[in-house]
C-alpha positions as CSV (number, residue, x, y, z in Angstrom):
1,X,16.2,-5.0,6.8
2,X,15.2,-8.6,7.4
3,X,15.6,-11.0,4.5
4,X,11.9,-11.8,4.6
5,X,11.1,-8.1,4.2
6,X,13.5,-7.7,1.3
7,X,11.9,-10.7,-0.4
8,X,8.4,-9.3,0.1
9,X,9.3,-5.9,-1.2
10,X,11.0,-7.4,-4.3
11,X,7.9,-9.5,-5.0
12,X,5.6,-6.6,-4.6
13,X,7.7,-4.3,-6.8
14,X,7.9,-7.0,-9.5
15,X,4.2,-7.5,-9.5
16,X,3.4,-3.8,-9.4
17,X,5.7,-3.1,-12.3
18,X,3.9,-5.9,-14.3
19,X,0.5,-4.5,-13.5
20,X,-1.3,-2.8,-16.4
21,X,-3.6,-0.6,-14.3
22,X,-3.5,1.1,-11.0
23,X,-6.4,-1.1,-9.8
24,X,-4.4,-4.2,-10.6
25,X,-1.3,-2.8,-8.8
26,X,-3.5,-2.0,-5.8
27,X,-4.9,-5.5,-5.8
28,X,-1.4,-7.0,-5.8
29,X,-0.5,-5.0,-2.7
30,X,-3.7,-5.6,-0.9
31,X,-3.3,-9.3,-1.4
32,X,0.0,-9.1,0.5
33,X,-1.3,-7.0,3.4
34,X,-3.3,-7.9,6.5
35,X,-6.6,-6.2,7.2
36,X,-5.0,-4.2,9.9
37,X,-2.3,-2.9,7.4
38,X,-5.0,-1.9,4.9
39,X,-7.2,-0.2,7.6
40,X,-4.2,1.7,8.9
41,X,-3.4,3.0,5.4
42,X,-7.0,3.9,4.7
43,X,-7.2,5.9,8.0
44,X,-4.1,7.8,7.2
45,X,-5.4,8.7,3.7
46,X,-8.7,9.9,5.2
47,X,-6.7,12.0,7.7
48,X,-4.7,13.6,4.9
49,X,-7.8,14.4,3.0
50,X,-9.4,16.3,5.9
51,X,-9.3,20.1,5.5
52,X,-6.8,21.8,7.7
53,X,-7.5,24.9,9.8
54,X,-5.6,27.9,8.5
55,X,-4.6,30.1,11.4
């Protein structure tokens, strides 16, 4: 893993652990992400919430 990635992950973990609420933790992570990152995650969450066909 690149040093920049490790530093980013440590920073996020530190800030998330210090967050008092889930909303605060989410805000910390969103602040470190690009719009494309956030959109990608939101699309995956929507996909996982879709009902699945049971054969």
